[in-house]
C-alpha positions, -999 to 999 in steps of 0.1 A, spaced: 495 -11 637 462 -29 630 461 -52 600 439 -33 582 461 1 581 492 -19 573 503 -5 539 499 -38 517 529 -48 496 533 -45 460 534 -73 438 531 -80 404 496 -84 406 483 -56 429 492 -22 439 486 10 415 508 -6 387 487 -38 386 462 -24 363 490 -15 338 507 -47 336 478 -68 319 469 -86 350 438 -107 346 408 -90 355 376 -102 368 339 -88 363 347 -60 381 377 -47 362 403 -56 392 428 -83 386 423 -117 402 389 -105 417 362 -128 422 326 -111 414 316 -94 444 351 -99 463 379 -73 468 409 -73 449 440 -85 464 458 -58 482 423 -38 487 398 -40 516 365 -54 511 341 -23 508 314 -19 535 280 -35 532 259 -17 509 287 0 492 299 -3 456 319 -33 447 350 -32 428 355 -32 393 324 -8 382 344 26 388 346 63 378 373 73 355 406 54 354 398 15 349 417 -9 372 430 14 400 426 -3 431 409 12 461 384 33 439 349 20 442 334 13 407 301 16 389 273 45 390 267 61 423 247 40 449 246 10 427 255 -26 442 260 -52 421 241 -84 426 262 -111 450 258 -126 484 257 -103 514 290 -91 528 310 -114 551 342 -108 576 365 -90 554 400 -109 552 430 -93 557 439 -66 533 456 -80 502 444 -117 505 415 -136 487 395 -165 504 407 -195 500 391 -215 472 374 -183 456 379 -176 421 381 -146 404 362 -147 367 364 -124 338 344 -127 304 378 -125 287 406 -141 311 407 -177 324 401 -182 362 429 -178 386 433 -187 421 455 -170 447 485 -148 446 506 -174 426 484 -176 398 479 -137 395 514 -135 394 520 -163 368 494 -145 348 510 -112 350 543 -127 340 523 -142 310 512 -108 301 547 -92 297 539 -60 310 509 -50 286 484 -31 296 452 -46 306 418 -33 288 393 -21 311 358 -38 315 331 -24 292 302 -5 309 270 -21 317 251 -15 287 281 -25 262 304 -9 241 302 29 236 280 35 266 247 28 248 218 19 276 242 28 303 235 61 323 262 84 334 282 69 305 293 93 276 279 85 241 307 80 212 280 88 185 281 122 166 242 125 174 230 113 205 194 105 191 177 84 205 191 96 238 213 71 256 214 88 290 175 85 291 153 57 297 117 47 280 103 78 262 123 98 273 150 87 249 129 98 220 126 136 232 154 156 214 173 175 239 175 218 231 206 212 219 195 188 191 164 210 183 185 242 183 212 228 164 190 212 138 168 246 133 199 264 132 211 242 107 181 242 84 179 280 84 215 283 75 208 257 45 176 278 38 190 312 36 219 300 14 196 283 -10 175 315 -11 204 336 -17 215 317 -44 177 316 -58 174 354 -55 203 358 -74 195 335 -104 156 349 -106 149 380 -129 125 408 -119 97 413 -142 93 436 -175 56 451 -178 67 456 -214 64 418 -222 25 420 -214 18 442 -240 15 413 -266 -10 381 -264 -16 350 -287 -48 348 -307 -77 326 -293 -90 311 -327 -127 304 -330 -140 281 -354 -171 271 -372 -187 235 -371 -170 227 -403 -135 235 -390 -133 271 -407 -121 299 -389 -148 320 -377 -130 349 -354 -94 355 -342 -95 375 -308 -62 384 -290 -28 399 -304 -22 434 -295 -36 440 -260 -59 469 -252 -30 483 -230 -10 513 -228 24 519 -202 19 551 -182 50 562 -160 45 566 -125 39 603 -125 13 599 -152 -11 579 -127 -32 598 -106 -24 599 -70 -62 595 -64 -57 560 -82 -27 550 -60 -44 561 -29 -71 541 -35 -54 511 -45 -31 512 -17 -62 515 8 -80 488 -9 -51 461 -18 -22 468 6 -22 494 33 14 486 38 25 488 6 51 513 11 69 498 42 65 462 35 92 439 18 71 429 -11 53 397 8 27 391 36 35 361 60 -1 357 70 -11 356 33 15 331 25 4 310 59 -31 311 48 -21 297 9 -1 269 25 -27 259 49 -54 259 20 -28 239 0 -22 214 28 -61 209 30 -58 199 -7 -76 235 -20 -63 253 -49 -29 268 -49 -33 305 -40 -11 334 -45 1 363 -23 -19 392 -11 5 420 -15 4 445 -46 42 433 -52 29 400 -52 3 405 -74 21 424 -98 43 394 -104 19 373 -109 2 395 -135 37 392 -154 37 353 -157 22 343 -191 22 309 -177 -11 305 -158 -8 270 -145 -13 270 -108 19 251 -98 41 251 -66 71 259 -88 55 288 -104 42 300 -68 78 296 -53 92 315 -83 66 345 -77 76 343 -41 113 347 -48 106 374 -72 86 394 -48 111 389 -23 136 405 -45 114 434 -56 106 441 -21 142 444 -9 159 456 -40 131 472 -62 117 506 -61 80 508 -46 73 536 -74 81 509 -102 62 483 -86 31 503 -83 34 515 -119 39 479 -130 9 466 -110 -14 492 -124 -1 488 -161 -6 452 -160 -38 445 -138 -69 434 -157 -100 458 -151 -127 436 -173 -141 448 -207 -108 434 -224 -89 462 -206 -53 458 -193 -40 486 -171 -52 517 -161 -49 536 -190 -71 511 -212 -95 507 -182 -101 544 -181 -111 543 -215 -131 511 -214 -153 524 -185 -150 564 -190 -140 573 -224 -113 594 -208 -74 592 -204 -61 580 -166 -47 617 -158 -86 627 -158 -99 604 -135 -112 617 -104 -113 598 -67 -145 585 -75 -137 570 -106 -103 557 -92 -124 541 -64 -146 523 -88 -116 509 -107 -98 498 -74 -130 479 -64 -133 462 -97 -94 445 -92 -112 422 -63 -127 405 -94 -139 416 -126 -163 386 -128 -182 395 -96 -176 432 -97 -181 444 -134 -216 459 -137 -216 445 -169 -222 409 -155 -197 376 -156 -198 341 -156 -223 319 -135 -257 328 -119 -241 349 -91 -225 371 -118 -256 387 -133 -257 425 -140 -280 433 -112 -258 414 -86 -227 429 -98 -237 462 -99 -249 459 -63 -215 444 -53 -199 473 -71 -217 500 -56 -211 483 -20 -173 482 -27 -170 514 -44 -184 530 -11 -161 511 11 -131 520 -9 -140 557 -6 -142 549 34 -110 530 38 -92 557 24 -102 582 51 -95 554 77 -61 549 65 -54 588 60 -53 587 21 -85 611 20 -100 639 41 -133 636 52 -143 670 34 -131 652 2 -149 623 8 -183 641 14 -180 651 -24 -186 616 -38 -219 604 -31 -229 592 -64 -220 561 -80 -201 570 -113 -219 569 -143 -203 542 -169 -198 543 -206 -216 517 -228 -196 486 -232 -177 486 -266 -165 457 -289 -137 448 -312 -147 460 -346 -134 426 -359 -166 411 -343 -191 421 -367 -227 411 -370 -238 377 -350 -200 370 -347 -194 389 -315 -224 370 -298 -209 338 -311 -176 344 -295 -192 354 -262 -215 324 -258 -186 299 -266 -161 318 -243 -185 317 -215 -190 280 -223 -150 275 -222 -148 295 -190 -173 270 -172 -164 240 -188 -127 241 -188 -123 256 -155 -100 285 -162 -101 321 -153 -111 350 -175 -76 364 -176 -63 330 -185 -85 329 -215 -73 365 -225 -38 353 -226 -47 337 -256 -34 307 -272 -65 285 -276 -82 271 -304 -120 271 -299 -142 243 -319 -178 258 -319 -211 240 -327 -222 269 -347 -232 261 -382 -225 293 -403 -253 285 -430 -276 285 -404 -265 315 -383 -265 332 -418 -299 322 -425 -313 332 -393 -296 368 -391 -312 371 -432 -346 363 -419 -345 386 -390 -332 416 -411 -355 409 -441 -387 411 -417 -370 442 -402 -369 460 -430 -406 452 -441 -420 453 -408 -403 485 -390 -399 523 -400 -383 538 -372 -382 576 -389 -421 572 -396 -429 557 -364 -403 564 -338 -427 562 -308 -437 525 -317 -409 513 -339 -379 524 -320 -362 497 -296 -377 467 -311 -357 439 -303 -353 401 -321 -338 372 -304 -337 337 -316 -318 302 -313 -315 267 -329 -310 236 -311 -301 202 -323 -329 177 -308 -306 147 -313 -273 162 -299 -281 194 -281 -258 212 -303 -264 251 -306 -267 254 -346 -272 290 -346 -283 323 -328 -293 357 -335 -285 378 -307 -291 414 -320 -281 444 -347 -243 431 -336 -217 444 -310 -201 467 -335 -231 486 -340 -233 492 -298 -258 463 -295 -241 442 -266 -269 426 -250 -273 390 -264 -311 387 -270 -308 348 -276 -293 346 -241 -312 372 -222 -335 367 -193 -364 389 -182 -386 386 -214 -418 364 -203 -423 334 -228 -462 336 -224 -484 309 -237 -454 289 -249 -454 277 -212 -486 258 -216 -470 225 -231 -455 219 -196 -485 222 -179 -503 196 -200 -472 173 -199 -473 175 -161 -510 167 -161 -502 138 -185 -474 124 -162 -489 134 -128 -527 135 -131 -549 159 -113 -564 160 -80 -591 137 -88 -575 111 -114 -563 90 -85 -525 96 -97 -534 84 -133 -523 107 -160 -550 124 -182 -552 124 -220 -552 155 -241 -587 147 -247 -600 156 -213 -620 187 -211 -620 219 -191 -643 246 -189 -629 273 -216 -655 301 -206 -642 336 -200 -639 351 -162 -640 313 -151 -633 311 -113 -604 291 -103 -604 269 -77 -575 255 -57 -567 217 -51 -591 217 -21 -619 229 -44 -620 265 -26 -623 296 -47 -587 313 -53 -590 344 -37 -576 379 -52 -557 406 -32 -591 423 -33 -606 393 -10 -628 383 -33 -623 351 -57 -602 351 -88 -615 349 -123 -594 343 -152 -597 362 -185 -594 349 -220 -584 367 -250 -621 369 -258 -658 366 -240 -664 338 -263 -683 312 -243 -663 279 -253 -679 257 -228 -662 225 -221 -635 216 -247 -606 194 -247 -574 203 -237 -561 198 -270 -585 225 -283 -576 245 -257 -538 243 -269 -551 251 -301 -570 282 -294 -544 291 -268 -575 295 -240 -563 306 -207 -591 294 -182 -587 254 -189 -548 255 -182 -551 277 -150 -577 255 -135 -556 223 -148 -523 239 -132 -542 241 -98 -555 207 -104 -521 190 -109 -500 213 -89 -471 242 -94 -443 220 -83 -451 190 -108 -451 217 -136 -417 228 -124 -404 196 -123 -413 189 -158 -404 222 -174 -367 216 -152 -365 180 -168 -365 195 -202 -339 222 -196 -357 253 -182 -335 265 -152 -353 271 -118 -340 306 -116 -360 315 -146 -393 304 -136 -420 324 -118 -414 316 -80 -451 325 -70 -476 299 -71 -502 319 -88 -524 316 -120 -500 334 -138 -475 312 -137 -494 287 -159 -496 314 -184 -459 320 -191 -445 347 -168 -416 328 -163 -385 342 -182 -362 314 -200 -341 324 -227 -343 316 -263 -317 291 -262 -334 271 -233 -366 275 -247 -354 261 -279 -336 232 -260 -364 225 -237 -390 219 -273 -361 196 -285 -367 174 -257 -403 171 -274 -387 164 -309 -366 138 -295 -395 118 -279 -387 127 -243 -349 124 -241 -333 157 -230 -298 169 -238 -282 198 -225 -275 225 -250 -238 235 -255 -216 254 -279 -182 241 -278 -168 206 -289 -130 208 -285 -104 234 -268 -70 230 -278 -41 250 -258 -10 259 -277 21 262 -257 55 263 -267 43 253 -302 26 224 -290 -12 217 -288 -27 201 -260 -65 195 -258 -84 205 -226 -105 182 -207 -144 187 -200 -156 189 -235 -167 154 -243 -204 152 -259 -228 158 -228 -245 125 -217 -283 126 -226 -311 116 -197 -348 105 -199 -370 135 -192 -402 122 -196 -420 91 -212 -419 89 -253 -456 84 -252 -459 119 -233 -436 136 -255 -452 125 -287 -485 134 -276 -474 166 -267 -461 168 -303 -492 156 -318 -512 187 -300 -487 210 -309 -489 197 -346 -527 208 -340 -516 242 -333 -494 247 -364 -522 228 -386 -558 246 -374 -548 266 -344 -527 298 -335 -499 291 -359 -513 284 -389 -486 306 -408 -461 280 -405 -479 259 -426 -458 275 -454 -427 255 -443 -442 225 -463 -432 197 -438 -442 184 -407 -439 207 -378 -448 215 -342 -450 246 -322 -468 271 -298 -473 306 -298 -472 330 -268 -482 364 -261 -476 385 -230 -497 412 -214 -498 445 -226 -483 430 -259 -447 435 -243 -432 404 -256 -444 377 -286 -428 343 -291 -428 313 -314 -411 282 -303 -414 251 -325 -396 223 -341 -391 196 -368 -373 162 -360 -342 178 -372 -340 213 -356 -360 231 -329 -358 270 -329 -373 296 -306 -380 333 -318 -389 361 -295 -397 396 -302 -399 423 -273 -394 461 -273 -366 477 -247 -343 504 -245 -308 484 -243 -288 516 -234 -313 521 -203 -304 513 -169 -337 496 -160 -341 476 -192 -378 480 -186 -401 461 -211 -425 484 -235 -457 480 -250 -455 468 -289 -491 480 -294 -489 499 -326 -456 484 -335 -453 483 -374 -485 499 -379 -503 467 -363 -527 473 -331 -514 442 -315 -480 418 -321 -486 383 -314 -464 350 -313 -484 338 -343 -476 368 -365 -438 382 -370 -422 358 -348 -439 329 -368 -430 344 -399 -394 349 -390 -394 310 -378 -411 298 -408 -385 317 -435 -355 306 -412 -363 271 -410 -369 270 -448 -334 277 -454 -321 257 -423 -337 225 -436 -332 232 -473 -308 202 -479 -327 177 -453 -355 152 -461 -389 157 -449 -395 136 -418 -427 126 -397 -431 129 -363 -436 94 -343 -474 83 -339 -483 91 -303 -493 60 -280 -529 65 -266 -522 80 -230 -540 85 -197 -574 88 -190 -600 111 -201 -614 136 -173 -643 160 -170 -639 195 -156 -628 184 -124 -602 163 -139 -618 132 -129 -621 103 -152 -654 98 -171 -669 72 -194 -684 98 -213 -671 96 -252 -647 123 -258 -645 147 -287 -623 135 -317 -598 160 -327 -585 147 -359 -564 169 -381 -595 170 -405 -617 185 -379 -622 223 -380 -617 240 -347 -653 255 -352 -667 221 -352 -647 212 -321 -658 239 -298 -695 238 -311 -695 201 -298 -713 197 -268 -693 188 -236 -699 157 -218 -736 152 -208 -731 150 -171 -759 175 -157 -737 185 -130 -709 194 -152 -729 211 -179 -729 252 -176 -745 277 -203 -738 312 -203 -767 334 -184 -772 369 -188 -772 376 -150 -755 359 -124 -760 357 -84 -735 371 -61 -725 337 -48 -722 322 -86 -685 316 -86 -684 298 -121 -707 326 -138 -691 336 -170 -709 371 -173 -695 382 -136 -693 420 -139 -659 426 -123 -643 417 -158 -618 390 -135 -596 420 -124 -591 408 -91 -555 397 -88 -546 376 -118 -550 346 -95 -523 351 -71 -533 331 -44 -504 344 -26 -512 382 -32 -487 390 -57 -486 406 -88 -520 421 -101 -518 398 -131 -552 396 -140 -563 432 -145 -552 435 -180 -552 397 -188 -563 392 -222 -570 428 -231 -543 431 -257 -543 395 -267 -551 387 -305 -546 357 -327 -531 331 -301 -556 344 -275 -527 336 -250 -518 369 -232 -506 368 -196 -494 392 -174 -461 407 -168 -437 383 -144 -439 391 -108 -408 411 -94 -382 393 -79 -348 403 -66 -330 386 -98 -356 397 -125 -377 428 -127 -395 419 -159 -368 433 -179 -343 415 -202 -307 411 -190 -278 389 -197 -281 353 -192 -310 336 -175 -290 320 -146 -269 300 -171 -285 300 -203 -250 312 -218 -233 283 -203 -257 257 -210 -251 236 -179 
């Protein structure tokens, strides 16, 4: 038998039991084996096969190759194998843990020293536990990073790890949700029936009004709510309401995504979620509150009754007009019980749930929430809701065809506790808080706020007394119903040094069904009170011929009637009829060339219309805006009427704008609230955002002071002489519009700026169209220098009774004197000292430049554009170079004392020449 087939003898150091007797091992795990050599009693592996010591399974077993499959440890190439069980002479087997032995004798002695103890197998290549060694089991509880992978694959979790983690998280979440659901309570709609008061305080800290307490709300049972209302709400808000489980996963995902992007915390979109949100008195937008809402919604969706949820939602939803719940809303908008609502009424109330601020036709907060814009949105959504009911099978097409007319709403009503001016004051302060405090309407209606206002009770009472006195003396609706009905008064006072709104007059009172605040009304043209902005722009920017230098109020312009107006290029401004436009004055008086100071005193139209074209409409807009006039209240057309006051700022904005002149060019935004505190759990917290507003420089003080000097002349010897009864320095301007539809007086002292307006309109009409005041009070024509100036004077006497008489600053010389083309001239100008009479100034000859001196002629040639006797009467188009409103047709026809009559404003999408709430933010004051 060949040597290699002979069964090797067993010895203490070899054989199957060798690995059990503590035989010293080499690196490969075999006793007495040199690295890369066969163990005693083993055959040397063939070349290319695994060496001993790195083995599968049981360690130390002879004859079994070790290591990974196909892996060969480093070492010299194999040699001729020695006889089985022998180690070549002189070779040694080394182990990391055992000394070096040589031959069988040494192995035997080592075995004897081990006393039969079990030998520990060699560690895997990667160290203990197999980390880093492929194919070796990992003893860690979680094999991550993965030990059986190399490189980046070690950090890719296995599907077992992912699945196990997800399953574990789901189990934990399910358990936590179950525990949370067990502890949350479902809402009780009766808890929403009461709320705290909001307390409004006068400027001296005394209480003005307390609004809130028992909420305008009545609980209805599910059966008492019309099916048409339920159908409309489901169709508009939550089509799957009757089958869902109270939450909308997509809505939650959108809310989470919005919050992840840094947006506001949003609520859910189902009816259940909205109902839960309505029952939270704490309106803080926090993740904790949103989580509570979600849990309650889930609980209601699984355990609650759908009828209870629907009834609870419609009993707690806010519908605007201070109405919470369907019953209160039915009374507020239709003066009927909810049970009598028809499908059209229900569709209206369903659409308003999208947001009363934007869908209540009464209007809301912000420039986007005007009554006109809200009414348009409400009609479109009302129609959509009805169509949507047909689409989701909650109304037949035949039934839908019955409702084609938008429902008629009842006039807005107010709490009887808000009598007189209090209702308007509370409304202005409320709007300001909503804007500056960044809170929602429904949050404020929850109550608990103390609102400190700027309103001076003594001044408010004085303004109301002045209006009431004039109304009684001036109007007689029984004797002259055709002319004395619907006459509206409005007024506002602003402190020039602070911007605080000291007083307003908004109307007869909300308790007397007059809900439009006339102090904050847009749509009433301001007339010639706009001319100071034209003059201020000329002082600051100059004219087309003054080389960029501002011009002086002593500059002269042609004041003749029916003057042909030229544009900046010197070409005639063309009318809609294709003929040159001629501006009409109040009278045909041939004034000739007059200074701008005199033109302001007498409110002559032609000089300011031509001056406006010479300066540029954009420059005038910039100056007006810098003083506080809101851009969206300005006439958008670049026509002649723009210079004559077809813009429609509110009384508050006009008083604030003129206050800029009183403050020598420093503008301060008007504001009505100085501090707001929120009461919660018995503690008061002051809200941010109500610090005193910063002032800004609107114009150089020399420009503002020169405007003041010119407006002082209006009071001293112009159209505002009735103001002289005030008995202290005052400056102001009268204004009257075309067809006598409005009359203004805006004036100021160093301490107080006040605007008073007078107009006619039916406050209950849908159009709010302005009516002529010709014949009102038995007077042929009402002007700004008459009744408005008398009210202004009466009020200012009382308002300033305890304040010293102060003079205005002396103005610096400003600008250059210009001739009729606006070009600088060296000719001596006409003096306009206070001692000079208007007739003396008008009778003065204009600058003795032959080419600039024109005299009235009895007849005119067909191409004589400057002829004042042109027979067309100036009735071309009112100077609308863009072919707009025919403003010149009646311009000046009805003018009187102030001579500043203007045309109706050009119709625009947001203003239709009629009063409405807020002139784009007049009630928000910034």
